[in-house]
N, C-alpha and C positions, 0 to 999 in steps of 0.2 A: 820194580823189576820191569824191564823193557822187552817187548817182542822183537824178534829178529827182523820182522817184516818181510822176510824172504821165503816164507812158506807159501802162503796164499794171501793176497792183499788186494784192496781196492784203491784206486787213485781217483779222487774226487776233483774234477777240473773246475775250479771256481771261475776261471776265465770263461769257460764255456757257459756256466750258469749266468754270468754277467751278460755275456753276448745274447743268450736266449732271452733274458729279462728285457734287455734294451730293444731287441727286435720285436718282441710281443708288445712292449709298451708303445713303440712307434706305430704298430698296427692298430691298437685300440684308441690311440689319441691321448693327448695330455689332459683332457677333461674327465677321463674315466679312471677310477681308482683301480689299483692292482692288489689283489689278495694272493699271497703265496701259500699254497697248501703244503704244510710241513708235518702232517700227522705221520705216524708210524716211523718216527726218526727220519722224516723227510724221505719216506719210501726207501729207507736203507742208506741214504746219502749222508746222514748226520744232520739232525735238525739244528743244532747250535751253530755250526759253521755256515749252513745254508741260510739260517735266519739272520745271522750277523751280516752276511753278504747282501741279502735283500734289504735289510735295514739301512746299510751304508749306501745302497743304490737308490733309496728313496721310495721303496714300496710302501703301501699304505696299511696293509693288514696282513696277519698270518692266520692260518686255520689249523687247528689240531683236533684230536678226537676226544681227549680226556683232560681232566684237571692236572693229572700227573705230568702229561706232556706239556701243558701250559706252564706249570711251575718249573719244570726243567729249564724252559727258556727264560723265565723271569729270574731265577737264581743265578743264571749265567749272563745276566746283564742285558737281556733283550727288553727294550722299553716300548716298542711299537705295539699298537692294538693287536690283541689275540682273540680269536673267536673259537669257542669250543663247539664243535659240530655234534658231538655225542652227549650221552647222559652224564649228568653230575648229580650226586646225591644232595638232598636239601641241606644236609649237615655241613656241606662245604661252601654254602653261600657266602659266609663271612670271609672266607679265603678268596673267593672270586672277587668280592668287592675290595678287599684289602690290596690285592695285587692287580686291580684294574683289568680284570679278564671278562670278556663278553661271553654270555651264555646263550646258546640256541634254545628256544622254547618251541616244543613240538605239539603240545596239546594242552587242554584246559587243566588237567591234573598237575602238570609240571608248572604251569603258570601260577596256579594257586599255591603250590608248595614254595616256590621261589618268592612269591609275594609275601606270604605269611612269615617266612624266615627273615626277609629283608626288613619288614615292619618290626619284627621282634627285636632286631638289633639296631633299629633306627637308621638304616642306611638305604641306598638305592642301588639296585643291580641293573647294569646295562644288558639288554637282551636283543637278539635278532629272532624274529618269529619265522618259523619254517612252514611253508605251505606244501602239502602233498598234491601235486598237479598231475600225477601219473607215474611217479617212480614206485608208488605203492610200498613205501617203507616208513619213513617218519614224516610228521607234519600234519597240520590241520587239513582234514579232508574237505575239499571244496568242489569236487566235480559233480556235475549233474544235480541230482536231488539234494546233494549235501551242500550246495553252494551257500544258501541262506544261513544254514546252521554254522557252517565254517566261518563265514564272515562275522556272524554274531559272536562266535567264540573268540575270534581275533580282536574284535572291538572290546570285548570284556577284558581281555588281557591288557589292552591299552589303558584301560581305566583302573587297573589294579594298583593299589598303593605299593610303593617300593620298587616298581619296575619302570625302567626307561627304555622304551622300544625304539632303539636307534635304527634298526634295520629290519628288512623282511626279505626272505629268499626262498628259492625252490631249487630242485635239482633235475636236470634232464636225463632221461633214460636211454635215448638212442640218438643223441645229437652227433655222435661220432660214427654213426653207421649210415651208409648211403642207401638210396632207394626212395621212391616216391612215398611209400607207406611210412617209412621212418621220418622223412622230412615233414610229412603231414602231422605225425604224432608230436614232433618237437614244436611245430608251429601251434598246434592245439594246446600243448602245455604252456607255451609262452602267452598265448591269448588268455587262457584261464588265469594265469598268474597276474597279468596286467589288469584283467577284469576284477580280480579279487582286490588288488591294491586300490583301484579306482573306487570300488564300492566301500571298502573300509575307510578310506580317506574322506569320502563323501559323508558317510554316516557319522564318523567320529570327529570330523573337522580337524584332524591332525594330519601331518605329513611325515612320512618316513624319510630320514636323512640319507639312508643308504638302501638301495634296492639292487639285488644281485641274483643272477641265475646262470650266467655263461660259464660253463665248464670248458674243458679242452676242445671238444667237438664244436661247441657253439662259438668259441673264440675264433676258430678256424673257418667256420662255415656260415654263421648266422650273426652278422654284425648288428642287426637290429635288436639283438638280445643283450647288448653290452650294458645298457642302463647306467647305473652309477658306478658299478664295480664288476670286475670279472674275476673268475677263480680257476685259472688254468693249472692243471696238475701235470699230466703226462707231457704236455707241450713244454712246460718250463724246464723239464729235465732232458729234453731233446730226443724223446723216443716216439715211435709211431709214424704213420704215413703223413700226418699233418706236419709234424716236425720236419720231415724230409722235404716236403713241398715248400716250407718256409725257410729252408736252409739252416735249421737249428742244429746244435751240436750235442752229442751225448755227453752227459756230465760224469757218469761213472765208467771207469775202465777197470775190469776185474782181471787180475793176473795171478798166475801161479808159476811154478818151476818144475823142471824135470828132476826128480830125486834119484831115480834109478833107471837104467836101460838094460833090457834083457833081449836075448836072441832066442827065438823059439822055432823048432822045426815044423814042417807042415803037419797038420792034424792035431795041434795042441789047443785044447779048450782054455779060454781065458776067463777068469773071474767066476763068481758064483753062478751055478746052474749051467755053465758051459754053453751059453747061447751064442757065443762067438768062437769059431774054430778056425785057426790059421789055415789058409789054402796054399801056403808056400812058406819058405823060411821068412820069418817076420821079426822085424826089429820093433820092440815095444817099449814105450816110455811110460814109467809109472809117475803119476802126479800126486802131490799131497793136497788133493782137492776132491771132496766127496759130498754126500748128501748132508752131512752134519755141518758143512760149510755153506750149504745152500744150493748144491748142484742137484736139481730134481732127478730122482731116480727114473722118472718116466722118459728121460732123455737117453737112457742106456742104449747103446748100439745104434743110435739114431742121428747124432749130431757130430759136428767137427769143431775142434778148437784150433786157434791160429798159431802157427810156429813161424820162425823166420824163413822157412822154406815153403810156407803155404799151409793150407788146412790139413789137419790130421784127424782122422776118424776115431771116435771113442770106441774102444773094443770091449764088448761084454757089459755086464751089469756094473753100474756105479756103486761103489762101496761107501761105507760111512765116512772114511777118512781119506780115500784115494780113488783114483780112476786110472784107466790105461788108455793110451792112444797108439795108433799105428804110425810109426815114423820110419818105415821101410823106405830106403832111398833118400832120406833127408839127412844128408851128411853133415849139415851145419847145426843140427840139433844134437846137443850133448847134455850130459849131466850138468845141471845148473842153468840151462837155457831157459829164457823167459817164454811163457806161453800166455797168450791172451784168451781168456774165456769169453768175454764179450767186451766191446768197446769200439774204438775207431776203425779197427780192421776186421772185426768179427761181430756183425750186427746182433744186438740183443733181440731185435724184432724177428730175426730168422729163428733164433733159439726158442723164442716164445711161440712162434707159429708151429714149430715142430712139436713142442710140448703141449700144444692146444690150450695156451693161456695168453696172458697179456704181459708186457714187459715189467709192469709193476710187481707182479708176483715174483719175478726173478730178482729184482733189486731188493724187495722186502725180505726175500728168503736168505739173503747174504747174512750169515750168522754173526753173533757177537765175537766169535773167536777170529774173525777175519778183520785185521787192522784196516782202518781208513787213513789214507794219506791225502792231505789237502794241498792242492797245488794252485798257486796264483803267481802270475807273471813268470811262469816257467819254473818256479821254485817251491819246494815243500815248505809251507808256512806252519803246518800243524799236523800232528798225527794222533790217532785215537785208537786205543785198544779197549774194548768194552769188558773184557774179562777182569774180574776182581783179583788184584795181586797185592 
């Protein structure tokens, strides 16, 4: 069964993705590896098609959050290296090895579990060791008084049987935020990371083949952090202020249509709660796009969507399956007219700012009932509906 694709849909511009990849690659230089972050279904863009495109372009690594996300890529033909950033139960070590998937190791307990399981099956698991330099989330804690113990723990992991420590990495907390205090914090994190690497390599006599820490903010602002590989996320998909400064292009365009048009007199409350009341005779368009599709209810009565006649304000509370817009005076907007929720003509950055969040939350929120249409060379090359039919 096929979707009509004309209710609400997203257009994934693979040409824009390729342009962004090549632009970032030119910035970091040919000697620095490129890791494409494709966790959470490539932040709602579709991990399989994004991964295939990056693989064809010559990217070096992919990153996901879980073994399920990694397996989705493997069974769909993705052969390039994949790093799992999150937790994987020890019972899945054999699958990690069988499908050549790299696992992040964040503490001694995980290293021990992975080592014991690898030894038990007589295989070797490729790992990247994570260092907590100030994100205060996952990783070997090495700051201040914890430095020696953290270094010791990492060295122990390097010597554990069944583990091949290919890489080491950390994550910056405020590299994408301006200000002297934030810059100092990022530089402090970077120095701690490099100090840990130097001490571990000195003590162990081993060298990590891949060292990486540069996320979007660091790629844009701190070239000294590139090391062996970078991990741009938001930048790759063309969102945020750094993408604008680099001339990158938004990859997702989310669209819907006008399903119904109503004319209401002055004084008519619109939608639940009646928080919007018409102040004149008002032409209202009903759109088949609501919070079940990913339209955050916090945007109710606050944002505008783009029509062929310009921006149209959302009227009243966003419903589960629909929302309403004011199209008074927009004579070219009729039933069936295409409406851009966000994309080339209606910035997702603006919507995110109004909602008090980041663009990623909006793209990740696009639900499985919204079909994805993949466009390359100006033509639809694939379409994906995640509903089971």
